[in-house]
C-alpha positions, 0 to 999 in steps of 0.5 A: 500500500505504501508503494501504491501511495495509500496514506490511510487504510479503511478496514471493514469490521473486524469484530467477532461475528455470530457463530452460526452465520457466515457473515464474512462481511463483518456487519453481524457483530456478536461481541464488540470487544473481540476480534473475529477469529477468522481474522486473527487476534487482538494482538494481530490487529495491534501489529497491523496498525503498528506496521501501517503507522511505521509506513506512514499510513493511518488506520480507520476501523469500520464500526457499527452502532446501529445494530448487532448481529442476529443475536436473538429470535422473535417469538413464533414462526410468523414474519416480523416486519416493522409495524411500529409495535414491539414483538415478543422475543423467544430468547438470545441465540446460542452458537448454533442459532437456537434461542436457548439463552434467556432474554434477560440480564445474565446471571453472574453465577451462570453466564451464557456461552461466550459464543452466544447472546451479545457481548459485552455482557452489559448489552445483554438486556431487553432494553438494548434493542428496539425489537420492532422487526425488520425494515420494509420501507427504507425511506419511511421515518421512523421505520428506517430508524427503529427497524432491524436491518434485515436480520441484524437487530436494531439497537435502541440509542435513546430518544429526543432531538439532537439538542436534547437527546436522552442517551440509552445505556446501550449507546453508552456501553458501545461508546466504552467499547469503541474507546477501548479499541482506540486505546488498545490498537492505536486507531486513527479514526472510525467509519460509522456504518448506517448513520442514516438509520440512527437518530441525529442525537445519537450520532452527535453524542457518539461523535462528542464522546469519542472525539473527547476521549481521542483528544485526551490521549493525544489524538487531536484529529481523530477522523469520524466518517459517516455512511449517510445515504438519502441524498447529499442534502441529508449528508450535509445536514447530518455533518453540520448537526453531528460534528462528523468529520466527513461523509461518504459520497455514496449518493450521486457522486459515484454514479456520475463519476463512473458514467462520465468516464464510460462516456454516458454522462455529461461532464458538467453533471459530475463537476457541478456537484462541487460548485458553490450551491444554495444546497450547502451554502458553502465555498465549495473548493474548501468545503468539499475538499475535506468533507466528502469521501469520493469513490466509484467502487464500494462494497455495497453499490446501493445505487445499482440495486440488483445489478451490482458489479464493479466498474470493470465488469463491463469488459470495455470499461477496463480500458478506461479504469485508469481514467476513473481512478485518476478522476477520482484521485485528482478532483475535489473530495477525499479520494477512496479506492476500493481494494481491487480496483487497482487490479481490475476486479470485476465483481460480476454477479449481481449481488453483494457477495460478488463485489466483496472478493478476497484479495489474498486467497484465504479460506475465509472470504467472499464465495468464488474468490476463496483460495485464490490470490489476486494481489499483483504489484506488476499489474499495469493499472497498479503501476500507473496509479502509483505514478499518479498518486506520487504526482498528487503527493508532490503537488499541493494543487492536486490536493487543495486547488480550486477546480474548473471544468474547461471549455473546449473547441475543435482543433480546426476551430479554436474560436467557438468554445463550449463545455464538453457534452454528450451527443446522441446519448454518449460522449467521445471527447477530451474532458479537461479540468484545471486545478488552481492554487496560489497563482499556479495551474495544472491542466488535466484531461481524460479521453472518453473515446476508447479507440481513437485519440482526441485533440482539442483546444482547451481553455486555461486561466487567462491571467496566469498565462501569456501567449507563447508560454509552454505547458509540459506534459508531466504524465500521460498513459502514453509514456512517449508524450511525457516531456512534450510541450504545448504552446499557449495561444490567445484563444478564448482568453488563453488556450492550448491545443492538447491531444489525449491518446485513446482511453488515456489520461494526461497532466500538464503543468 
């Protein structure tokens, strides 16, 4: 990861899962204070973090507050959808999935099987759970806050407004559990799962408690990232109300990013997401830079419904995967690469299990990838992405600069300039953008034509350049282009004539 250029590692949940379910994904927790044995031990986690830190990499753990695993069974054989009313419970599930453990506070003299019920033991109380059955309408409030996440049991955090929230004992106990992991393993941040399904007051309480604890042990910038579905407006409001560090860009950002590169979205649809907007009332080049984590592949693919697959599932798209990685890494936001995208994983299959491939060939993993080893530092995309991320590291413009989608003109025109856009439902064109910081500009461009090079006049900043100046190619997918220069001309203010090879990406400075 260090050789690739990664600076932070987000690890999916490592906590102990219910024993009778093959919940390889980590979101069905049975013990919040223990590591899932398939992954190793607590000491192994410590070693992973120590090794990451020794290589300059931060570690962010994926955590769950909203629910536990399938740790109890409702009474009766009938279905148990959310209705707003509590259902009776037969008992906590034992390690075999049978509800043989009494659904009461445990007897200290006769504790339940360590592989059954829920731990820490303080969570073994009926009022830990809402007990209202599973969610059917994922957008109806309060159903999506009170209901179980399929068979994962919803935890009662308390009630009230964000400003006057009465915190439940269960939420307090979870805070203590996650404090433990910060101190024990030297964790640098949390990615908080399913924030949409939590009360604002619960999220705000957790953020406040964890941030204070982290600061108390010297972690002044402990990172708290929230998974917030339901649209960008909801994400912005949640950040403002709760104090979360950033939100995952899992709404329209991944869709527009992916399909722009594939040639089926107007570039302005993606770039306009980062412009000043009444929706957020923010100076976007500052706010988006460190408040939104952006990606195109992820482990849920909620936006694709029952057609889940990675970017490279489309055979032709593998030709432009480096373009989407570059666009992700070198535009506004905190770029996040889902493991395997740099190896062209395809995730073909239509459901969650196929987009959660194993990388290193263990026996514990996502179905068809068990026992298969895929990590390859010689992969062309891995090698080229490492070069791009190194250029990003060396140039503050690419990390903090303002961002502008640039108008283009045909090479035989140079007079009429317009933003690149689709024609007849697709775009096969140069798509250029600039990053500007402290009086300096870098010009970047992709070619959405898979088969043909494209040339265009590209507008650059009129005040930062003079006619006759040169811009030099710092990077190109075609290495023979690196070091070549283009001359600034007095067209549409100022412009340069740029050629981008087929399915390629370039950087000029």
